[in-house]
Structures are given as C-alpha cells and as structure tokens.
ZAPATOR-720914 format. One line per 5 residues: number of its first residue (from 1); their letters; for each residue x, y, z of C-alpha. Coordinates in steps of 0.25 Angstrom, whole numbers. Each point is the difference from the previous one (the first is absolute). Layout:
NUM	A	X:Y:Z  ...
// end
This chain:
1	MIQPM	-152:90:0  14:3:4  3:14:-3  13:6:-6  11:2:11
6	APAAA	5:13:4  14:5:-4  12:-6:9  2:13:7  -14:-1:6
11	APGLP	2:-13:7  9:0:12  1:-13:8  0:-11:-11  3:-14:6
16	VGLRW	15:-1:3  8:-3:-13  -12:1:-9  2:11:-11  -11:8:-4
21	ESAEA	0:-5:-15  -1:-14:5  -12:3:9  -7:7:-11  3:-12:-10
26	LLSAA	-5:-10:10  -13:7:3  -2:2:-15  2:-14:-4  -14:-5:4
31	PGASA	-9:7:-10  -14:-3:4  2:-1:15  -7:9:10  10:-5:11
36	VAVGL	15:-2:1  8:-3:13  15:-1:1  7:-4:12  15:2:2
41	YRRGQ	10:-6:11  14:6:-1  10:-3:11  -9:1:12  -10:10:-6
46	RSFLV	-13:-3:-6  -9:10:-7  -12:-1:-10  -5:7:-12  -15:-1:-2
51	RGSTA	-9:6:-11  -14:0:-3  -13:-7:5  -5:-14:2  -10:2:-12
56	REGGV	-2:10:-11  -14:2:6  -4:0:15  14:-4:4  8:5:12
61	PVEPS	15:5:0  10:-11:-1  9:-2:13  12:-9:2  -10:-10:7
66	TRFEI	-9:-1:-12  -2:-14:-6  3:-4:-14  -2:-14:-6  14:-5:-2
71	GSLSK	-2:-12:-9  12:-9:-1  8:8:11  -9:-9:8  9:-11:-3
76	TFTAL	11:6:8  -9:-1:12  -2:-15:-3  15:-2:-1  1:7:14
81	LFAEQ	-11:-9:6  8:-12:-6  13:4:7  -8:3:13  -6:-14:0
86	TARGE	14:-6:-4  6:7:12  -11:-5:9  2:-14:-5  -14:-2:-6
91	VGHHD	6:-2:-14  13:-3:-7  6:7:-12  1:-14:-7  -14:-5:4
96	PAARH	-8:-6:-11  -12:9:-3  -9:-12:1  3:-2:14  -7:13:4
101	LPAGT	-12:-1:-9  -13:-6:2  0:-16:0  -2:-5:-14  5:12:-7
106	CVPVR	7:-5:-13  13:8:-2  7:-2:-13  14:-6:0  11:1:-10
111	GTDIT	12:-7:5  -1:5:14  -10:6:9  -4:15:0  6:6:13
116	LTHLA	-5:12:8  13:7:-4  -3:-3:-15  -13:7:2  7:12:6
121	THTSG	11:1:-10  -9:-2:-13  7:-13:-3  -12:-10:2  -2:-2:-15
126	LPRLP	-15:5:2  -6:9:-10  -2:15:3  -15:-3:2  -9:-12:3
131	PGLLR	-6:-8:-11  -14:5:-3  1:13:8  0:9:-13  -11:-8:-6
136	SGIRR	-9:1:13  3:15:1  -2:4:-15  -11:9:3  8:7:11
141	LPSNP	13:2:-8  -1:15:0  -2:1:15  4:-12:7  1:-15:-6
146	YASFT	4:-5:14  -13:4:7  -8:-13:-2  12:-10:1  0:-6:14
151	RADVL	10:-8:8  -8:-13:-3  2:4:-15  15:2:2  2:-14:6
156	RALAR	-9:-6:-11  9:7:-10  12:-5:6  -4:-15:-3  0:3:-15
161	TRLRS	12:9:0  12:-4:-9  13:5:6  8:9:-10  13:-5:5
166	RPGTR	7:-9:11  -2:7:13  13:8:4  5:1:-14  -6:13:-6
171	VRYSN	-6:13:5  -14:2:-5  -8:11:7  -12:-7:5  -12:7:7
176	FGVGL	-6:-15:1  13:-4:8  0:11:10  -15:-1:2  2:-15:3
181	LGHAL	11:3:9  -10:8:8  -9:-11:1  11:-10:5  4:10:11
186	CGAAG	-14:1:4  -1:-15:0  13:-1:9  -7:10:10  -12:-9:2
191	GLPYE	-9:6:-11  0:14:4  -5:9:-11  11:8:-7  -4:14:4
196	DLLAA	-1:-5:15  14:-7:0  7:11:-7  -6:10:10  4:-8:12
201	RVLRP	14:-4:-4  5:12:-8  -9:12:-1  -3:2:15  14:-3:5
206	LGLHD	6:10:-10  -10:10:5  -7:2:-14  -13:7:3  -4:2:-15
211	TSATA	3:-13:-6  -9:-12:-1  -4:-11:-11  -15:5:2  -7:9:-10
216	GPPPG	-4:11:9  9:9:9  0:0:15  -10:9:8  4:14:-3
221	GTQVT	10:-3:-11  -1:5:-14  2:-8:-14  1:4:-14  -10:-3:-11
226	GYGHG	8:-6:-11  0:5:-15  2:-7:-13  -1:6:-14  -6:12:7
231	RPRPP	-11:-8:7  -2:-3:14  2:-15:3  -7:-9:11  9:-5:11
236	FAVPG	10:-10:-4  -4:-14:4  9:-13:0  -7:-10:9  7:-12:-6
241	LPGAG	14:6:1  1:10:11  14:-3:3  3:5:-14  -7:13:-1
246	AVRSS	-11:3:11  8:10:9  -3:15:2  10:9:6  5:14:2
251	ARDLL	12:8:-3  2:1:15  -1:-15:3  8:-4:-13  12:9:4
256	TVAEA	-1:-6:14  2:-14:-6  11:5:-9  7:6:12  -1:-13:8
261	LIRPG	6:-8:-12  12:10:0  2:-1:15  -6:-13:5  5:3:14
266	GADVT	-9:13:1  4:14:2  -6:13:4  -4:8:-13  -3:15:1
271	GVGVS	-7:8:-11  5:13:-4  -9:5:-11  -8:13:1  -14:2:-6
276	SDLGL	0:7:-14  -10:1:-11  5:-14:-5  -6:-6:13  13:-4:6
281	RHAAV	-2:-7:13  9:-6:11  -2:-11:10  8:-7:11  2:-15:2
286	TGAPS	6:-7:12  2:-14:4  6:-12:-5  -6:-13:-5  0:-13:8
291	ALLRT	11:-10:-1  -9:-9:-8  -4:11:-10  14:5:-1  5:-14:-4
296	ALEDV	-11:0:-11  4:14:-5  14:-4:-1  -4:-13:-7  -9:6:-10
301	TRPRL	11:9:-6  10:-11:-2  4:-2:-14  -5:-14:-5  4:0:-15
306	ALPRT	6:7:-11  -7:3:-13  8:-5:-12  6:11:-9  -4:11:9
311	TSRLA	5:8:12  -13:-4:8  -2:-9:12  -12:-5:6  -3:-1:15
316	LIWNI	-14:-5:6  -8:8:-10  8:12:0  8:4:-13  15:4:2
321	RLRAD	7:9:-10  15:-1:3  7:14:0  15:3:-3  1:7:14
326	GPGLY	-4:-13:8  -12:-8:4  -12:2:-9  -13:7:0  -12:-8:4
331	HHSGG	-13:4:-7  -14:-5:-4  -12:6:-6  -15:-3:0  -12:3:-8
336	TRGCT	-15:-2:0  -10:5:-10  0:13:7  13:2:8  15:0:-2
341	AFVAF	10:-3:12  15:0:1  10:-2:11  15:-1:0  11:1:10
346	SPRHD	15:-1:2  6:-5:13  13:5:-4  -4:14:-2  -11:0:11
351	TALVA	-10:5:-10  -14:-4:-4  -11:5:-9  -15:-3:-1  -8:5:-11
356	LANCA	-16:-2:-1  -10:5:-11  -14:-2:-2  0:-3:-15  3:-14:-7
361	PGLRA	14:-2:-5  2:1:-15  9:5:-11  -5:14:1  1:0:15
366	PFVQQ	15:-3:3  -1:2:15  8:-13:4  11:4:-10  1:14:5
371	AYDTV	0:-5:15  11:-9:-3  8:11:-7  -3:9:12  6:-9:10
376	SDLLR	12:-4:-9  3:15:-1  -1:1:16  10:-11:1  10:8:-8
381	TPA	-2:13:8  8:2:13  -10:0:12
// end
C-alpha cells in the first residue's frame, strides 16, 4: 500500500515545478494501488516520482521502466501508427475502412463510407462496443469481458452493426471503431499482427524499450499486478480489439512519446532529479525521430474538429482542451480492470505529465482528475 507521505521539508528535489502538495495529492488519489509512477517533462528536464511495489505480495520496487496496463491510451499509439502509415503512403486519411479489411467484410454504410479518419476521431457512427461482446463475456464482466472476443468475432459483429449516426457528423467514443482501425492498418501492411506492426513502425523507431502490445514484459523487465475492488486482477486481454486497449507501457516510455509529440524534430533531454525517499529518478534521452516518423508526430497532433458548445478540440485520438494562454493541452486517459493511466502535454509550455497506478479507475479513485489538475497547475506556474 502507498504510505502517507512525509512533510514537505523532508523532500528536496521534487520534479521541476511540481509542488509538494500536488505530489502528495496525486500519489494519494489511487487508493488500493500498490504502485504509482509519475513522470514529468518540463522545458528540457525530465524526472520521475515512483512509489510502492509491483504487487502487494511478492512484488519488487517500482521503477520508471515498470510496465502498467494503459487501456485506452493504447488508442494514441494506434493513431500514431495510422499517421506513420499515412506518411509512408500505405493508407490515406480518407480511405474507406473497407478497403483495408479482409475481402468480404461487410461494413455498414449510412449515407457515406466510414473512413480511417472517422475511426481515428470517433466520428464513424459505430457504437462503443461491438454487438454481442458483453453478452459473450457476461461471466467475465468483473474481470475482463473482452477476453474471449476475437478478431473474427469483431468482423462478424460489424456485419450486424447499425450505425448510430452518419459518419463524420457526430463524435461518439468507440472502442469498436479504434479497434477496427487497428485491423485496417494491419491489413494495409500485408496482414502483420498488430503487436508486430506497432513494434516495427512506432515502438522501436522511438526507442521505447518497455512498451508492447503483448501481455508479458521484455526479458529483465518488470510489470505490475493490477487491482480492482481490493483484489488482484488477471492480465488484461483484448484479442479482438488490440488497437483499442492492448498496450502496456511505462512512465519512462510514455514520457518519451509525449516529448516527441511536443518536439517532433527531436532534441537532447537531460534529467536533473536527485534521489529521495519519494523515489525521484532521472534519465537522459538523446536523438531525433526519422523524417517519416517526424511527419507522423506532427500529423497526429493536428486539430481535426471542434466539439460543439465546448472549448475542446479533437486531433487523431488525442483530446485538446483550449486555454486562454494559447494552444491547448493535449490529454488522454486509459483504464483496465486493474490499472489507470493518464498522459497530458502542452507544446506551448514544453511540459508533459504521465501518471500510472495499478488500481482500476472509479469514483473513489480520482487519479485521472487529480493528474489533470496537477498538469493544469503546472501550466500556470512559471518554469
């Protein structure tokens, strides 16, 4: 369990710009977690705040490289894969999804075709989940209703799906849609499995050593056990919709992605943290993305549409909250039955925050809201 934190005077070297009370509030916002990892990038400096162990019993200390299930944050990786394949010329933004799905797949139409960009902006008209998924997984609802729903099940469900709106006219969050985007991207790349395609086109080029769409960590890596309602949960499995929720990652890797999105051209980043009882760590990252990936990083953050009656915009998957002081704050969260994840970044303020906990999201675990409030406070604080 996370222990109460020491008084502010006892902790020199907090991440740059992060107030003690903000750190305490964030680490305390995940009751039931045995592990919390926070990464902060601030104007060329990166540092990590980690606490706890990978499991309540038999775990090892959490590191910035420790893997967590990131749930719907997987969608941001699928969006980057989409942008990379667009830059490569394998797909186009306005390609009909049916073009890249297996021959004979029946894709519903309502006035116009569903395009890949519709899938990547939640404007496809598809429902949140494939028809039949919850019914097939009724026995697994407390742990994981997705576990037995396969790719074949997804494509069969597509044939009997009724679109909720005309594609391109309404935002409706859809795991179904982004999972289908992942299948279309694999089809365009010759049928490679999602985990292999993502690794080849995004993860390895960005130098992400802890991240994959596979259940287990790499050799020598560590991964948390997830907890929900006080009980350990089995590893999250989503075989039919990997592009919507199969990725595992670490605070270190997610911060690397956020930095790349802030500065697609690449730049040296030097860590400045010192170790403390909070587990503050530092790291150095060097190098720049390839021209192809740099184009994709720029493309994925371009605002695509405005949400009506709000100050929000939508890029490819990423949410954008407009701010009075200029360009908006990009953010996305994710959750499984055992983990919660959040990433936000602001190119204008050259700032990013990653927050991970091994407990399920819920009303009594306001981890995502606290992380959002923390990064919002940072943007109001002079660097």
